[in-house]
C-alpha positions as CSV (number, residue, x, y, z in Angstrom):
1,M,30.0,-9.6,-3.4
2,T,26.4,-10.0,-3.2
3,N,23.9,-10.5,-5.8
4,S,21.1,-7.5,-6.7
5,P,18.1,-8.3,-7.1
6,Q,17.1,-7.1,-10.8
7,P,15.6,-3.9,-10.6
8,R,11.2,-4.5,-10.3
9,R,8.0,-2.2,-11.6
10,V,7.4,-1.7,-7.8
11,L,3.8,0.7,-6.7
12,V,3.8,1.7,-3.2
13,T,0.2,2.7,-1.9
14,G,0.7,5.4,0.6
15,A,3.6,6.7,-0.8
16,S,3.8,9.8,0.5
17,G,3.3,8.6,4.2
18,A,5.2,8.3,7.2
19,I,6.2,4.9,6.4
20,G,6.3,5.3,2.1
21,T,8.4,8.0,2.3
22,P,12.0,5.8,3.4
23,V,10.6,2.8,1.4
24,C,9.9,5.0,-1.5
25,R,13.5,6.1,-1.4
26,H,15.3,3.3,-0.5
27,L,13.4,1.0,-3.0
28,L,14.7,4.3,-5.5
29,E,18.5,4.0,-4.6
30,R,17.9,0.2,-5.0
31,G,17.0,0.9,-8.8
32,H,13.7,0.3,-9.2
33,Q,11.3,1.3,-11.0
34,V,8.5,2.5,-8.5
35,R,5.1,4.3,-9.2
36,G,3.3,5.9,-5.8
37,F,0.3,5.8,-5.2
38,A,-1.6,8.4,-1.9
39,L,-4.3,11.1,-1.6
40,E,-0.8,13.7,-2.1
41,K,2.3,13.4,-4.8
42,N,5.3,11.9,-3.8
43,P,7.8,14.3,-4.5
44,D,10.5,12.6,-4.8
45,L,8.8,9.7,-7.3
46,D,8.8,11.1,-11.2
47,E,5.0,8.4,-11.8
48,S,3.5,9.7,-8.0
49,H,-0.9,8.6,-8.8
50,V,-2.9,10.6,-6.7
51,G,-6.2,8.7,-5.4
52,D,-8.2,7.3,-3.2
53,L,-8.1,3.2,-2.6
54,S,-11.3,2.9,-2.1
55,D,-11.7,3.9,-6.0
56,L,-11.0,1.2,-8.0
57,G,-10.8,2.4,-11.4
58,A,-8.3,5.1,-9.9
59,V,-6.0,1.8,-8.4
60,R,-6.0,-0.3,-11.9
61,T,-4.5,2.6,-13.0
62,A,-2.0,2.4,-10.7
63,M,-1.3,-0.9,-10.8
64,D,-0.8,-1.2,-15.0
65,Q,2.5,-2.9,-16.1
66,I,3.6,-3.2,-12.1
67,E,5.4,-6.4,-11.0
68,T,5.6,-5.8,-7.5
69,V,3.1,-4.3,-5.0
70,I,3.7,-3.1,-1.9
71,H,0.7,-2.1,0.4
72,L,1.7,0.5,3.3
73,G,-2.0,3.0,3.0
74,A,-4.2,2.5,5.0
75,Y,-5.6,5.5,7.6
76,P,-3.5,4.8,10.3
77,N,-5.5,6.2,13.3
78,N,-8.2,5.1,14.9
79,A,-11.5,6.0,14.3
80,D,-14.8,4.7,13.7
81,F,-15.0,1.8,12.1
82,L,-17.7,2.9,9.3
83,Q,-17.4,6.5,8.7
84,V,-13.6,6.6,8.9
85,L,-12.2,3.1,8.7
86,L,-14.2,0.9,6.0
87,Q,-13.3,2.4,3.3
88,P,-9.2,3.1,2.8
89,N,-8.5,-0.3,5.5
90,V,-11.1,-2.8,3.8
91,R,-12.9,-1.6,1.0
92,G,-9.2,-0.2,-0.3
93,L,-7.4,-3.4,0.5
94,Y,-9.6,-5.8,-1.3
95,H,-9.0,-3.2,-4.1
96,V,-5.5,-3.9,-3.8
97,C,-5.2,-7.7,-3.6
98,S,-8.1,-8.3,-6.1
99,T,-6.7,-5.9,-8.9
100,A,-3.0,-7.2,-8.6
101,V,-4.7,-10.6,-9.1
102,E,-5.9,-8.4,-12.1
103,A,-2.4,-7.6,-12.8
104,G,-0.7,-10.4,-12.6
105,V,2.0,-8.5,-10.1
106,Q,4.4,-11.2,-9.4
107,R,3.9,-10.0,-5.4
108,L,2.2,-8.2,-3.0
109,V,4.2,-7.5,0.0
110,I,1.2,-6.2,2.6
111,A,2.4,-4.0,5.9
112,S,-0.4,-4.7,8.4
113,S,0.2,-1.9,12.4
114,L,-0.5,-3.4,16.0
115,Q,-3.7,-1.4,15.5
116,V,-5.2,-5.2,13.9
117,I,-4.1,-6.9,16.6
118,S,-6.0,-4.1,19.4
119,G,-8.8,-5.8,21.1
120,L,-7.1,-8.5,22.2
121,K,-7.2,-7.0,25.8
122,K,-10.8,-6.3,26.4
123,E,-13.4,-7.7,27.9
124,G,-15.2,-10.1,26.0
125,V,-13.4,-10.2,23.1
126,I,-12.8,-14.3,21.8
127,R,-8.1,-14.2,21.7
128,I,-6.6,-16.3,18.6
């Protein structure tokens, strides 16, 4: 017999996305109280905040009374950095991290993708 973790109040950003939707379902099945945050409502959730990660006030509101954050929200495709990616993927990440600290969140889980390292094969790019 394994010990089940205590139910937690979890915020999932990107809750209506391709990864966020099944993550929310899994967390609900495990007995957690799940709040979603995304550009669209997640129909599986009783508590779903519709908003943009670049809106600091919206992120703060969604973060209220949360113990754990699973940050999956981002623009997932290749696009122009300044015009498309900067707001959700950089400013949004900053808002999630800084607001989690302000709110006293106990655990922050940040997912990433292959896009983070996709430039390593380009000529003239410094490899780490």
